[in-house]
Structure formats: C-alpha cells, structure tokens
C-alpha positions as CSV (number, residue, x, y, z in Angstrom):
1,M,-47.3,70.1,250.6
2,K,-45.7,67.1,253.5
3,K,-42.1,66.8,252.0
4,I,-40.0,63.8,252.6
5,L,-36.5,63.2,253.2
6,I,-34.5,60.1,252.2
7,I,-30.9,59.6,253.4
8,G,-29.2,57.0,251.5
9,S,-30.2,55.2,248.1
10,G,-28.8,52.3,248.2
11,R,-30.3,48.6,247.5
12,S,-32.5,47.8,250.5
13,A,-34.0,51.5,249.6
14,T,-35.3,50.7,246.2
15,A,-38.7,49.4,247.7
16,L,-38.9,52.2,250.1
17,I,-38.3,54.4,247.4
18,N,-40.8,53.2,244.5
19,Y,-43.6,53.3,247.3
20,L,-43.5,56.7,248.9
21,L,-43.1,58.4,245.3
22,K,-46.3,56.0,244.5
23,E,-48.0,56.7,247.1
24,S,-46.8,61.0,247.0
25,E,-48.9,61.2,244.0
26,T,-52.4,60.3,246.3
27,H,-51.1,62.4,248.9
28,D,-49.8,65.9,247.5
29,W,-46.0,64.7,249.0
30,F,-42.0,65.9,247.8
31,V,-39.2,63.6,248.1
32,T,-36.3,64.3,248.1
33,I,-33.8,61.6,247.3
34,A,-30.3,62.3,249.2
35,D,-27.0,60.2,249.0
36,Y,-23.0,60.9,248.4
37,D,-23.6,59.5,245.0
38,L,-25.7,61.8,242.8
39,I,-25.8,59.6,240.0
40,L,-27.8,56.6,242.2
41,A,-29.6,59.2,244.1
42,K,-30.7,60.2,240.0
43,K,-32.1,56.6,239.0
44,A,-32.9,56.2,242.6
45,S,-35.5,59.0,241.7
46,K,-36.3,58.0,238.1
47,N,-37.1,61.7,237.4
48,H,-40.4,61.5,238.7
49,I,-42.2,64.8,239.3
50,N,-42.8,64.7,243.3
51,S,-38.8,64.5,243.5
52,R,-36.0,65.6,243.7
53,A,-31.8,63.9,244.0
54,I,-29.4,65.9,245.3
55,Q,-25.5,65.0,246.3
56,F,-25.7,64.8,250.3
57,D,-22.6,64.7,252.2
58,V,-24.0,63.6,256.3
59,N,-21.1,64.9,257.6
60,N,-21.7,68.5,256.0
61,S,-23.8,69.9,259.2
62,E,-24.7,72.9,257.4
63,Q,-26.3,70.8,254.4
64,R,-27.8,67.9,257.1
65,I,-29.4,71.0,259.4
66,L,-31.2,72.5,256.3
67,E,-32.3,69.4,254.0
68,I,-34.6,68.4,257.8
69,K,-35.6,71.6,258.8
70,N,-37.5,71.6,254.9
71,S,-38.5,68.5,255.4
72,D,-41.2,66.8,257.7
73,I,-40.2,63.6,258.2
74,V,-37.2,61.9,257.1
75,V,-35.6,58.2,256.5
76,S,-32.6,57.4,257.2
77,M,-31.1,54.6,255.3
78,L,-27.7,55.5,256.8
79,P,-25.0,53.0,257.9
80,A,-26.2,52.8,261.6
81,S,-23.3,54.6,263.3
82,L,-24.2,57.9,261.6
83,H,-27.9,57.8,262.4
84,F,-26.8,59.8,265.5
85,L,-26.0,62.6,263.7
86,V,-28.9,62.7,261.9
87,A,-31.3,62.3,265.1
88,S,-30.2,65.2,266.9
89,N,-31.5,67.3,264.9
90,C,-34.2,66.0,264.4
91,V,-35.2,66.6,267.6
92,D,-33.9,70.0,268.0
93,L,-35.6,71.0,264.8
94,K,-38.9,69.1,265.6
95,K,-38.8,66.6,262.7
96,N,-40.3,63.0,262.8
97,L,-37.6,59.9,261.8
98,V,-37.8,56.5,261.0
99,T,-34.6,54.2,260.5
100,A,-34.4,50.6,260.2
101,S,-31.4,50.2,262.5
102,Y,-31.8,48.5,265.7
103,V,-31.7,51.0,268.9
104,S,-28.4,52.4,269.7
105,K,-27.3,53.5,273.4
106,E,-27.3,56.9,271.5
107,I,-30.5,57.3,270.5
108,Q,-32.2,56.4,273.2
109,S,-30.3,58.7,275.1
110,L,-32.1,61.5,273.2
111,N,-35.8,59.8,274.7
112,N,-36.6,62.4,276.3
113,K,-36.0,65.5,274.3
114,A,-37.9,63.4,271.5
115,V,-40.9,63.3,273.8
116,E,-40.9,67.2,274.8
117,A,-39.8,68.0,271.3
118,G,-43.6,66.2,269.9
119,V,-41.9,63.7,267.8
120,I,-41.5,60.3,267.1
121,L,-37.6,58.5,266.5
122,L,-38.7,55.2,265.1
123,N,-35.9,52.4,265.0
124,E,-36.0,48.9,263.8
125,I,-38.7,48.7,261.3
126,G,-36.5,46.8,258.2
127,L,-37.0,43.7,258.5
128,D,-34.8,42.1,261.4
129,P,-35.7,44.0,263.0
130,G,-38.1,45.1,262.0
131,I,-40.7,42.2,260.4
132,D,-40.2,40.6,263.3
133,H,-41.4,43.0,265.9
134,L,-44.3,43.2,264.3
135,S,-45.7,39.5,263.5
136,A,-44.3,38.6,266.9
137,M,-46.4,40.8,268.8
138,K,-49.2,40.3,266.9
139,V,-49.3,36.5,268.0
140,I,-47.8,37.3,271.9
141,D,-50.2,39.9,271.8
142,E,-52.7,37.3,271.0
143,I,-52.1,34.8,273.2
144,K,-52.0,37.3,276.0
145,D,-55.3,38.5,275.2
146,Q,-57.4,35.0,275.5
147,N,-55.1,34.9,279.0
148,Y,-53.2,31.9,277.9
149,E,-49.6,31.5,279.5
150,M,-46.1,31.8,276.9
151,K,-43.9,28.9,277.4
152,S,-41.0,29.3,274.9
153,F,-40.6,31.8,271.6
154,K,-38.5,31.6,269.2
155,S,-37.5,33.2,266.6
156,F,-35.3,33.1,263.2
157,C,-34.6,35.1,260.0
158,G,-32.4,34.7,256.8
159,G,-31.4,36.1,252.9
160,L,-30.9,33.5,251.0
161,V,-31.0,32.5,247.1
162,H,-34.3,31.8,245.6
163,P,-34.4,28.3,244.8
164,D,-34.6,28.3,241.1
165,F,-30.9,30.2,241.3
166,D,-29.9,27.9,244.0
167,N,-26.6,26.5,241.9
168,N,-24.1,26.2,243.5
169,P,-22.9,24.0,246.9
170,W,-22.8,26.2,249.7
171,N,-26.8,27.4,248.7
172,Y,-26.0,30.6,249.8
173,K,-25.2,33.9,247.6
174,F,-24.9,37.4,249.0
175,T,-28.5,39.2,249.7
176,W,-27.0,41.8,252.0
177,N,-24.0,43.8,252.7
178,P,-21.3,40.9,252.5
179,R,-18.8,42.2,254.8
180,N,-21.9,41.7,257.7
181,V,-21.8,38.0,256.3
182,V,-18.8,37.5,256.9
183,L,-18.1,39.0,260.2
184,A,-21.9,37.3,261.8
185,G,-21.8,35.8,264.6
186,Q,-18.9,37.9,266.0
187,G,-19.0,37.6,270.1
188,T,-20.6,35.5,272.4
189,A,-24.4,34.0,272.1
190,Q,-26.6,33.9,274.6
191,Y,-30.2,33.1,275.2
192,L,-32.6,31.5,277.6
193,M,-33.3,28.2,277.2
194,N,-36.2,26.1,279.5
195,D,-35.4,28.4,282.1
196,E,-31.4,28.2,281.3
197,Y,-29.6,31.0,280.5
198,K,-26.7,29.8,277.8
199,Y,-24.0,31.2,276.1
200,I,-22.6,30.2,273.1
201,S,-18.7,31.5,272.3
202,Y,-17.8,32.5,268.5
203,N,-15.6,29.8,267.7
204,K,-18.5,27.4,268.8
205,L,-21.9,29.1,267.5
206,F,-21.3,27.0,263.9
207,E,-21.3,24.1,265.6
208,R,-24.4,24.6,267.5
209,T,-27.3,24.9,264.8
210,E,-31.2,24.3,265.0
211,C,-33.1,22.4,261.9
212,M,-36.2,23.1,260.3
213,S,-38.6,23.0,257.2
214,I,-40.5,26.0,257.0
215,L,-43.4,26.2,254.2
216,E,-42.7,25.3,250.9
217,A,-39.2,27.1,251.2
218,G,-37.0,23.5,252.8
219,E,-35.0,22.6,254.8
220,F,-33.4,25.2,257.1
221,E,-30.7,24.7,260.0
222,A,-30.2,28.3,262.4
223,Y,-26.8,29.7,264.4
224,A,-28.1,31.6,267.5
225,N,-28.0,35.4,266.8
226,R,-26.0,37.1,269.1
227,D,-28.9,38.4,271.7
228,S,-31.7,36.8,272.1
229,L,-32.4,38.7,275.7
230,G,-32.8,42.1,275.0
231,Y,-36.4,41.2,273.4
232,M,-37.9,39.8,276.6
233,K,-38.3,43.3,277.8
234,A,-39.7,45.1,274.8
235,Y,-42.4,42.1,274.0
236,G,-43.1,41.8,277.7
237,L,-41.4,38.0,277.6
238,E,-40.1,38.4,281.4
239,N,-41.2,35.4,282.3
240,I,-41.0,33.4,279.8
241,S,-38.7,29.6,280.0
242,T,-37.6,29.9,276.1
243,M,-36.1,33.0,274.2
244,F,-34.2,32.1,271.2
245,R,-33.6,34.4,268.0
246,G,-31.2,32.4,265.3
247,T,-29.9,33.4,261.4
248,L,-30.8,30.7,259.2
249,R,-29.1,28.9,256.3
250,K,-29.7,26.4,254.1
251,K,-28.6,22.9,255.7
252,G,-24.9,22.1,255.7
253,F,-23.9,25.7,255.5
254,C,-22.6,26.7,259.0
255,K,-20.3,23.5,259.0
256,S,-18.4,24.1,256.3
257,W,-18.5,28.0,257.1
258,N,-17.1,26.9,260.7
259,I,-14.2,26.2,259.1
260,F,-13.0,29.4,258.4
261,V,-13.6,30.6,261.8
262,E,-11.5,27.4,263.0
263,L,-9.1,28.8,261.1
264,G,-9.4,32.6,261.7
265,M,-10.0,33.9,258.5
266,T,-13.3,35.6,259.8
267,D,-11.2,38.0,261.9
268,D,-11.0,41.5,261.7
269,S,-8.9,43.0,264.1
270,Y,-5.7,42.6,262.3
271,Q,-4.4,43.4,259.1
272,I,-2.3,41.7,257.1
273,N,0.7,42.9,254.1
274,C,0.3,41.1,250.8
275,H,2.8,40.2,248.6
276,D,2.5,41.9,244.4
277,N,1.4,38.0,243.5
278,F,-0.9,37.1,246.6
279,T,-3.7,34.2,246.1
280,N,-6.4,32.9,247.0
281,S,-4.1,29.8,248.1
282,D,-1.4,32.3,249.7
283,F,-3.7,33.2,251.6
284,L,-5.2,30.1,253.1
285,K,-1.3,28.8,254.0
286,L,-1.1,31.3,256.5
287,F,-3.6,29.6,258.5
288,L,-2.2,26.3,258.1
289,P,1.0,24.4,259.4
290,N,4.4,25.3,258.1
291,T,4.9,22.3,255.9
292,Q,7.0,21.8,252.6
293,S,6.0,18.3,251.9
294,L,2.2,18.3,251.5
295,S,-0.1,20.3,248.9
296,V,-2.0,23.4,250.3
297,E,-4.8,20.5,250.0
298,D,-3.3,17.5,251.8
299,N,-2.3,19.7,254.3
300,F,-6.0,21.5,254.8
301,C,-7.1,18.3,254.8
302,S,-5.0,16.9,257.5
303,Y,-5.0,19.8,259.8
304,L,-8.6,20.1,260.3
305,G,-9.4,16.0,259.7
306,I,-11.2,16.5,256.4
307,D,-11.5,14.1,253.6
308,K,-11.0,15.1,250.3
309,K,-14.4,13.2,249.2
310,S,-16.9,15.2,251.6
311,I,-18.9,18.2,251.2
312,E,-16.9,20.6,253.0
313,F,-13.8,20.4,250.8
314,S,-16.2,20.1,248.0
315,K,-17.2,23.5,248.9
316,I,-13.8,25.3,250.1
317,S,-12.5,24.2,247.0
318,W,-15.6,25.6,244.5
319,L,-15.2,28.7,246.5
320,G,-11.2,28.5,245.3
321,L,-9.1,28.7,248.3
322,F,-6.8,26.1,247.2
323,L,-6.0,28.1,243.6
324,N,-3.2,30.6,242.6
325,E,-6.4,33.0,241.8
326,L,-4.7,36.6,242.1
327,I,-6.1,38.7,244.5
328,D,-6.2,42.6,244.1
329,V,-5.1,44.1,247.7
330,K,-2.3,45.5,249.2
331,R,-3.3,45.1,253.1
332,A,-6.7,44.0,254.8
333,S,-7.4,41.9,257.8
334,P,-8.0,38.5,257.0
335,A,-12.3,38.8,257.1
336,K,-12.2,41.4,254.6
337,I,-9.7,39.2,251.9
338,L,-12.3,36.5,252.3
339,Q,-14.7,38.7,251.6
340,I,-13.2,40.0,248.6
341,I,-12.4,35.4,247.8
342,T,-16.7,35.0,248.9
343,E,-17.7,38.0,246.3
344,K,-16.6,36.3,243.4
345,K,-18.9,33.5,243.6
346,W,-21.5,34.1,246.0
347,T,-22.7,38.0,244.3
348,L,-26.2,37.8,242.7
349,D,-26.1,37.6,239.2
350,K,-28.4,39.7,237.1
351,E,-30.7,37.8,236.3
352,D,-30.9,35.8,240.2
353,K,-33.9,36.4,242.3
354,D,-33.4,36.0,246.7
355,M,-35.5,35.0,249.2
356,I,-36.5,35.7,252.7
357,V,-37.8,33.0,255.3
358,M,-38.7,34.0,258.5
359,Q,-40.6,32.0,261.1
360,H,-41.3,32.4,265.1
361,Q,-42.4,29.7,267.1
362,F,-44.5,30.0,270.3
363,E,-45.4,27.8,272.8
364,Y,-48.3,27.9,275.5
365,L,-50.2,26.6,278.0
366,V,-54.5,26.5,277.4
367,G,-55.1,25.3,280.8
368,N,-52.3,22.2,281.5
369,K,-51.8,21.9,277.6
370,L,-48.9,23.0,275.8
371,S,-49.8,24.5,272.2
372,K,-47.5,25.4,269.5
373,L,-47.7,27.3,267.0
374,N,-45.5,28.4,263.7
375,S,-45.9,31.7,262.3
376,S,-44.0,31.9,258.8
377,L,-43.0,33.9,255.9
378,V,-41.4,33.5,252.8
379,V,-41.2,36.5,249.8
380,Y,-39.4,36.3,247.2
381,G,-37.7,38.6,244.8
382,D,-38.8,40.0,241.5
383,D,-35.3,40.0,240.1
384,S,-31.5,41.4,241.1
385,V,-32.6,44.9,241.9
386,N,-36.5,44.6,243.0
387,T,-34.9,41.9,245.8
388,A,-37.0,40.1,248.4
389,M,-34.6,42.2,250.9
390,A,-35.2,45.2,249.3
391,K,-39.2,44.6,249.6
392,T,-38.8,43.5,253.5
393,V,-36.6,46.1,254.2
394,G,-38.4,49.2,252.2
395,L,-42.3,48.9,252.6
396,P,-42.2,48.3,256.5
397,V,-40.1,51.7,256.7
398,A,-42.1,53.3,253.9
399,I,-45.8,52.2,255.1
400,S,-44.2,53.7,258.5
401,V,-43.9,57.5,256.7
402,K,-47.1,57.1,255.4
403,L,-49.1,56.6,258.6
404,I,-47.0,59.0,260.9
405,L,-47.6,61.8,258.5
406,N,-51.0,60.6,257.6
407,N,-51.7,60.4,262.2
408,V,-52.7,57.3,262.7
409,I,-49.2,56.4,264.2
410,N,-49.4,58.7,267.0
411,L,-46.3,57.5,269.6
412,K,-43.5,60.1,270.5
413,G,-39.8,59.5,271.4
414,V,-38.0,56.5,270.8
415,Q,-39.8,53.5,269.6
416,I,-39.5,50.4,268.1
417,P,-42.6,48.7,266.7
418,T,-44.2,46.4,269.4
419,S,-47.0,48.3,270.0
420,K,-50.4,47.4,268.2
421,E,-50.9,51.3,267.0
422,I,-47.9,50.4,265.3
423,Y,-48.3,47.0,263.7
424,K,-51.4,46.2,263.2
425,P,-51.8,48.4,260.5
426,V,-48.2,48.6,258.7
427,L,-48.9,44.5,258.9
428,E,-52.3,45.2,257.5
429,E,-50.5,46.7,254.8
430,L,-47.8,44.5,254.0
431,A,-50.7,42.0,253.5
432,N,-52.2,43.8,250.8
433,N,-48.7,44.1,249.2
434,G,-47.6,40.4,248.8
435,I,-46.1,40.0,252.4
436,A,-47.6,38.1,255.0
437,F,-47.7,35.6,257.5
438,T,-48.6,31.5,257.3
439,E,-50.1,30.6,260.8
440,E,-50.2,26.9,261.5
441,L,-50.8,25.3,265.0
442,I,-48.2,22.0,265.3
C-alpha cells in the first residue's frame, strides 16, 4: 500500500483531497491529511476508509520527520515560506514532494541532492503557476515541432466571480487569499515587448492595462505580473520578441483599485495605531489632505479630481469607505485594514460560485506570414466549497501525485511542469475532468 501525506487542508486542497481519496480505492493508497486545525483535517477526510486526519505542526521537527518517513510521497499545501522545511526532509528521507508554489531559491538549492537521492521535487503544478505552464508548453512545442518561429507569447489568468453571481459594482469577489489580492502587483513589473524591455513601477501598474474578450466569459482587462521574464528560459523562448504575463480583472476594476494605490492604502510596510472608535471614514481621512471645510466625500473628490457621479466614486462608496462603520482592529498596516474592509463586501456568499479565466496568446511565423493563436480556458465553480479555484489548483497536484506513484513521471530533482513527460498526461486527465482549453486561430 502506497502512503500519501497531504500537509494542509484549506480551501485550495478540497479537490486535491477528494481526488486522491477516490483514486485510493482503485490504487490501494492510504492518505494522511495533516493540518494544524484537526477539525479541518477531519472534515476533509470525510471518514474515508483509506484516510486518517491528524493535528500537525510543521515546526515540530520530530513529528514532521516521522510523518514524512512513513510516507511514499508528500504534498505540501502550506504557505510557500514553509515548503523548504518539508522539502529538506523529503530529500534526506528520499521521498517525492509535490507543491503548487513557485520554486524558491531555497528549494532550487536542493536540486543536486534531490537528483542524488532519486526523488522529484515537483513545484508550480497548481493553477498559475501550473496549468499555465502545462497548456503553454503544449502549444509552444507544437509550434516548434513544425519549425515555425515563435515571435510573441502573452499569458493572462484571473480568479473571478461567476457571471451569475457577479452582483456588485466592482465585478469582483475574493476567490483566493484576500491578503495576496490586496498586495498584488507590489514591486516593479518587468516584461519584453517588441524586443524592448519594459518596466512599470507599482504606482503606475493599474493605469497601464490591456483589454481582451475571452470566450463566453466576457470582457476583461489585465495588468502586468511582477516578472514576465523569468520563464523565457524555462519555456525555451530566449529569442522571442514579446514575453508578457498578466492578471485578469473585469473591465473598470483597475482604474478604481488604483485609487487605493495612489492614496497609499495598500501599503504593508508600517502599522497604524487605531483609536477605540476607528471607522472606515477615519481610515480614509488618514490619506486625505487636512481640511475642516469639506466633507470626507468632497475632500476625496477634490483631492483626486473625481466626480461624485463617476463610476470610481460609486465603487469606493459601495465598499463603505465614507461610512462611520467600526473597524475592529487596534494596530495594523493600511493594507491589512483595507483587507478587513473589502472582506466584508467581497467574500463569496454560501450560494455563490467562482470562475477561473485563462488565455495564452501566441504569435509565430509560418514562412513570412504572421499567424496568431489563442488558447483559452474558462472553469466555473460548483459551489462555495467546490470552487473553480480549488479544482484548478488541486487537480493538477493530485493528478501529478498519481502519475509519480504509477511511474508515469520519472523525472528527478527540482522540476516545474514544462516537459512533455509531465504536461501531456496531466492535460489529458484535466480534460477528462472538465478542464480543457479551446484553441482558436485568429
């Protein structure tokens, strides 16, 4: 009997756990679901005969080593900063590891030892990163196999609310970690456009967007990811003219969100001391000029040059920034306070569903003629638990675990899913589970 250890049973692990429990009945697997919250782990296990739920503290080295030692493969759904603890033990104990997170410098440093130990540390096998790699490499390899020359690659992805439940003026609800949404884009975005390197500072990021229509999902705008250049080598696109990766939002979101950026309300670098009756309005006034003659609404509009009849004003007002609504916090960064305010309005209701939208845009030369191809994906959630985000993050992880245990994937060392040995079988099974791309020649 093969033993699987899953560390972390949060929302993004739902589909992952369900898949592996179902497959355990066919493949004679035993699944241990480990979480700091034992109740959460037990709920995820559903009392399945081939599972057990345990309370798990990743910082307890004795427990961590014992559980990894007693497993054949480990899945880490922990925060990215904690993967290295698990990965180090996996290499020492010669156990395979799968994560959905980006490869860190610390994880990459384990490559040689992992190869020597004969194990794979497979990373970036979730949604973005993950499905984006799988689907992009499939098309890139097909283009190269025909000796066509790749000229441009753009990739976009967004976690959004299902159109049937898109009922607020922002056209947005949280479908993943709210903190990451509030902090998204900080730093400097860098990409390649028509053979020129481009850089966008955070204070300009949401002003420079690209618009597109994707299948039946509608109109979107995209802002640049922080680093679009890192995958040129991984994708074998060192000589390409354009390389751009972006995040999708519904049209109009970025202009309104940029107000918070411009005011400094997404800053996470310092703490604000909040008085006992601290309100939304008090928070907003911290970032406006000191004037006694104007209401907070008029001060806001005057300072930013916004009309009260504008869409941007209505969105800010809908979030409650002008209200004397109490904020239950004593000390927090501006970003954390903004997160608290937005979570009250953007959290998925129990009956809500979410949506994942992804599109790759390829341009390549066929002789002297420029051809264009779009590869697009739209996935809808089933409910507020079995979300599109949970499916698209968890299923690629789970499928990869099965393929490693069944010796279909035999690569060793630190890997991301850019090789055909990984992307071909994973994409095939994703399609069998309703996650399939539509390719269109433009």
